[in-house]
N, C-alpha and C positions, 0 to 999 in steps of 0.2 A: 643441656646434657648432650644433645646431638652435635652441637658446635664443638664441645670438648672432644668427642669421639673423632670428629673430622680433623681437628687439630692434631690429635695423637696419631691419626693415620698419616697425615702429611709429614709429621716429625719422623715417623718410622720410615717412610719412603725416603726422606732426606738422609737418614742414617744408612739406608740401603744403598743410596748413591755414593756415600763416602766409603762404605765397605766394598763396593764394586770397583772403586778406583785402583785397588791393589792388583787383582787379576788382570784388569784391563791394561794397567801400566806394563805388566809383564808381556802381554800380547804386543803392545806397541813397541816394546824394546827390540823386537825383531825387525822393525821398520825404520825407526829414527833414533837419533842420539838424545842424550839427556837435555842438552841445551836447545835442540830443536823442539823438544817437547815443551820446555818452559816457554819459549817465545810463541810458538803456535798455539799452545793451550790457553795461555793467559791473554793473548791477543783476541781470541774468539770469546773468551769469558768477558773481557771488557766490552766488546761489542754487544753481547747478549744481555749485559747488565743495564744498558741504556733504556730499554723499555721498562725495566724495574723502577728506574728513577721516575718515569712518567706515571706508572701505576701507583707508586707510593707517594707521589708528589714531593719528591726530595730535591733539595738544592745541591748544586755542585760546590757551593762555598765551603772552604775549609780554612781553619786558623793555621798560622805559621807553625806553631808547635806540633799540631796534629799532622801537618804536611811533612815535617822533618821525621816524625815517628813513622809515618807511612813509608817514607823512603827506606828507613832502617829496617822496618818489617818486610818491605819488598825485597831487600837484599837477602835477608834471612830466608825468605820464601824461595828465592832462587836456589840457595844451597840445600834447603830442605827437600825441594822437589827433585833436585839432582840426586841427592843421597837416597831418597825414597825410591826413585826410578832404578838406580843401580842396585839397591838392596833387593828389589824384586827381580831384577834381571839375573843376578848371580845366585839368588836363593829361591825359596818357595814363597809364592805370593801370600798364601794363607798365614804362614808363620810370620811373615813380614808385617802384615796388617794387624795380626794379634799382638805381636811384640811391641810395635811402635805405638799403637793407639792406647795400650795399657801402660806403657812405660812413660809416655809423655807427662801425664799428670803427676806421676810419682816424682819425676825429675823436678817439676815445678815446685812441688811441696818441699823437696830437699833443698832447692835453691832458696826458698823462702825461709827455711830453717837456718841456713847458713848466713842469710842477711838479717836474721833475728826478727823477721816480720811475723814469725810464728813461735809460740812457746809450747813445745811438745809436752804431752802428758805420756804416762806409761803406755796407755792404749795406742797412742800414735806411734811410739817406737815399735810396739808389737805389730801394728799394721804395716809399718815399713818393712819389717823383717818378713812378714807374710808376702808382701808385694815383691820383694827381691827373690824370695823362694819361688814365687809364681813365675817370674821371668826365667829363672834358672830351670824350672820344670819345662817351660815351653821350648827352650833350646836343648833340653836333655843334657845338661851340663855334665852329668855323671858318665856319659859315654865319650866325652872328649878328653884328649890330652890338653895341656894348658894352652899350647899354641893354637889348637883347633877352636877353643872358646872364642878367640878373637880372629876368626877367619874373615875373609873379605866381606862377605854378606852381613855378618853380625856387626862388624865395625861400621859399615855404611848405615845400618839401621839404628845403632846406638847414637851416631852423630846426627841422624835425621831426627830422632826423638829429642836430642838436646837442642837442635835448631828450633823445633816447634815449641819447646818449652820457653826458650828465649823470646820467641815471637809472642807467646801468651803473656809473658811478663811485660814486654814492651807495649803490648796492646792495653794493658791495665793502666798505663800512664796517659792514655788519650782521654780527653775530657770534652764533654758537650758536642759529641759528634755521633750521628746515626751509624750503627755498625755496618750497614750496607754501603754508606758513603765511604767509610774508612776502607772497606774491602775493595771497593772500586779503585781507589787510589793506590792501594797496595798492589793489586793486580796490574794496574797501569804502569807503575814504576818497575815492577818485576819484569814486565814485557820490555819496556824501553831499555832498562839497564842490561838485561840479558842480551838483547838484540845488539846493543852498541858495544858491549864488552866481550861476550862469550860466544855469540851466535856464529856458527859455521855450517852452512847447509850442505853437508857432505853426503847426505842420503838421497839427493836428487829432489825433484819437485814432488810435493805431497799430492799434487793434482793428478799424478800418475799412479798413486797408490790404489790398492784394490778396495773392495767393499768392506772387507773385514777391518782394515785400517780405519776407514771413514766412520764406520759404526762405532768403533771403540773410541776414536778421537773425539767425535762430536759428543758422545755420552760423557766422556771424561771432562771435557771443557764446559758443557752445558748442564748435563745431569748431575755430575759429581761436584761441580763447582758453583755455577750460577744458581741452579735450582736448589741444591742441597744447602748451600751456605745461606741463601736468602730465607728459605723455610726455617732453618735452624734459628736464625736471628729473630725472625718474626715469632717463633714459638717461645723463645727465651724472653722476648719482650712481653708476652702475655702471661707466661708461667713463672718467670723469674729465673735467674741463672742457676740456682741450686736445683730446682725442679727440672728445668730444661736439660741440665747436664745428665740427668738420669738416662735419657735416650741415647747418649753417646756410648753407653755400655753395650748397645746392640751392635756397634760397628765391628768389633773383632769377630763376633759370631757370623755376621754377614760376610766379612772378608774370608773367613775360613770356609763357609758354606759355598760361596760363589766361586772360590778358587777350585773347590772340588768339582763343581758343575762345569765351569768354563774351561778349566785346565786339566781336569782329571787328577788333581792332587789327592793323595790319600788323607783321609781324616785321621789325625793323630790324637789318641786319647790324652797324651801328655800335653798337647797344645790346649785342648779344651779344659783340662784340669788346671793348667797354669793360668788360663784366662780367668776362670772362676776365682782362683786364689787372689789374683791382682785386683779384680773387680771388688771382692769383699774388702780388700785392703783400702781401695779408694773410697768405698762407701763409708768405712770407718773413719778415714782421715777427714772426709768432708762432711761427716754427720748427716748423710743423706737419708731422708725418710721417704719410703715408697707409698705411704698410706694415701697420699693425694690421688694416686692412680686408681686405687680401689674406690675411693670416694667419688671420683669423677666418672668412672666407667660403669660402676655397678649400683649407684644410688638409684632409688626409685623416683 
């Protein structure tokens, strides 16, 4: 029982790390460009993942198919990070975190429907409608003219959600590989490809940046990526993907709350209502049962 509670605590902290990435990215947007962020962030992530390999006794061996998929996912990660960074730069970080993290799994589900990997039932269609309504509530679509709905920030965030959804689908095709090993190669290829193709250090040396930059940058690379990703995968390995995914519903709330604390963003009731609507939609679509949390945490 105590071990379960510790696991839930670590999983919650991992989700806190993911939620914090949104306001921190907005802070860093005042220092560096999107491709500088990609190269610097994932280079540090790769280095800090090396002790994880030693701790978990993992091998660097990878099959050719998984290697090719890691390259594809790495390229998608570059574009996702760029879009997520620009979305927070030109919009509000709390809304960005709430919108993208709830929209991503909905897009995955829709893509699976289009590929006929899922056979929807009536409740699934109703859940999708609820999810879309939740997204529209978050962006307060009723206050916009048609052209405002697709303003630059919203477009960046929609494309970011699509990139992550494609990454999720590509990841599902990998076989017989530890998720931490796959993540290591994804981050490695994202770093190398971005550095070789897109990197342009126009902001000067990061070693001349102030303390605010370094605190945010190290937390984003190590706390939000190395730590959070590793803890999430270890938790999913113990709990199973369906139960482990329950914790991801905390991410938008952490993104909203931390954006209010770190950036002084106003808490919008419409954002919170929209998040709840989309989470209910996702719970319905994925047939998620929360009873295991009660059983693990409160049993005698």
